[in-house]
Structure formats: structure tokens, C-alpha cells
VMD Tcl script that draws the C-alpha trace (Angstrom):
set ca {
  {-16.97 10.21 -52.69}
  {-18.29 8.27 -49.53}
  {-14.58 7.05 -49.07}
  {-13.03 10.58 -49.15}
  {-15.68 11.79 -46.55}
  {-14.80 9.05 -44.15}
  {-11.21 9.55 -44.72}
  {-11.79 13.27 -44.02}
  {-13.73 12.62 -40.94}
  {-10.86 10.27 -39.58}
  {-8.28 12.84 -40.24}
  {-10.23 15.51 -38.40}
  {-10.95 13.13 -35.54}
  {-7.05 12.28 -35.32}
  {-6.10 15.78 -35.41}
  {-8.69 16.84 -33.02}
  {-7.39 13.98 -30.47}
  {-3.82 15.18 -31.27}
  {-4.68 18.62 -30.26}
  {-6.46 17.70 -27.06}
  {-3.69 15.45 -25.98}
  {-1.02 18.02 -26.54}
  {-3.15 20.62 -24.62}
  {-3.39 18.51 -21.56}
  {-0.15 16.97 -21.57}
  {1.61 19.97 -19.50}
  {-0.99 19.98 -16.86}
  {0.09 17.13 -14.69}
  {2.92 17.51 -12.62}
  {4.44 14.85 -10.32}
  {7.03 15.98 -7.62}
  {8.52 14.22 -4.60}
  {7.33 15.44 -1.37}
  {9.76 17.79 0.66}
  {8.83 16.27 4.05}
  {9.21 12.38 4.50}
  {6.01 10.63 4.64}
  {4.85 9.82 8.15}
  {2.74 6.65 8.78}
  {1.36 6.60 12.38}
  {0.36 3.04 13.47}
  {-1.28 2.88 16.71}
  {-0.89 -0.89 17.51}
  {-1.28 -2.28 21.06}
  {0.33 -5.69 21.46}
  {-0.66 -7.56 24.38}
  {0.81 -11.00 24.78}
  {-0.61 -13.71 27.24}
  {1.90 -16.54 28.10}
  {0.18 -19.49 29.82}
  {2.38 -22.36 31.24}
  {1.70 -25.32 32.77}
  {3.92 -27.41 34.97}
  {3.49 -31.01 35.54}
  {2.93 -32.35 39.06}
  {6.42 -33.60 39.51}
  {8.04 -30.38 38.51}
  {5.62 -28.49 40.60}
  {6.51 -30.55 43.60}
  {10.27 -30.22 42.92}
  {10.05 -26.50 42.77}
  {7.97 -26.29 46.13}
  {10.53 -28.63 47.79}
  {13.29 -26.48 46.60}
  {12.29 -22.85 46.55}
  {15.90 -21.68 45.88}
  {16.44 -23.41 42.62}
  {15.64 -20.51 40.45}
}
mol new
graphics top color blue
foreach p $ca { graphics top sphere $p radius 0.5 }
foreach p [lrange $ca 0 end-1] q [lrange $ca 1 end] { graphics top cylinder $p $q radius 0.2 }
display resetview
């Protein structure tokens, strides 16, 4: 008798879960957006360039300013 009661409880539980799953199955809709997705990235890129000339190149440029 205990076995049949346990089997009945399992069957009721499975039926209840099936009904709840079927009832909530149509509530979720996934649709593609009609407008394109816009991602606004406000990025400010600042770059510093540091250069050093060795003394020989520096003196060459000072002697011949028309080189460049």
C-alpha cells in the first residue's frame, strides 16, 4: 500500500509539473529589434610622442635647417 501511494504521488507531481510547464510555455516571446542596436562609446584617445635626437643628429639639423 505504501508503494502505490508513493507511485500516485509521483504521478500527481509529474502531471502538475507538465501542466505548469505547458501553461507557461507560450508566455515567452523572443523577437529581433526593428531598429539597429546603437552602442555609443565616448572614447577620447590622446597620444603623446616623445622623441630624442642624439647630439650628432641635432647639430646636423641645426647646421642644415633646409634638410627637412
